Residue, then its C-alpha position, 0 to 999 in steps of 0.5 A: x203902571x205898578x211895579x211891585x216885584x223887583x228882581x236884583x240880578x246876580x250881576x250886581x255883584x260886581x259892585x255889591x252883594x245882590x242880597x244887600x239891595x234886596x234886603x233894602x228894597x224889602x223895606x219899601x211899602x209894597x215892594x217884593x224883591x228877589x235875587x234872579x239869575x238868567x233863568x227866564x221864569x225868574x226874569x218873567x216873574x218880575x215887573x223890573x230888574x235891576x242888572x249890570x248885564x245886558x241880554x237880549x230876548x226875543 
């Protein structure tokens, strides 16, 4: 498994600004982090998502 594009969901703002985690992850070689919201296109473009929200998708 290759995880390259990591989404940082805006729900993490409850603990810290999502931009802070995005910027820290950007320092990891081969990692392409981005801040995402609930837009399906944003989420589907990611290999993994860091979130504090639970959303069931069908």
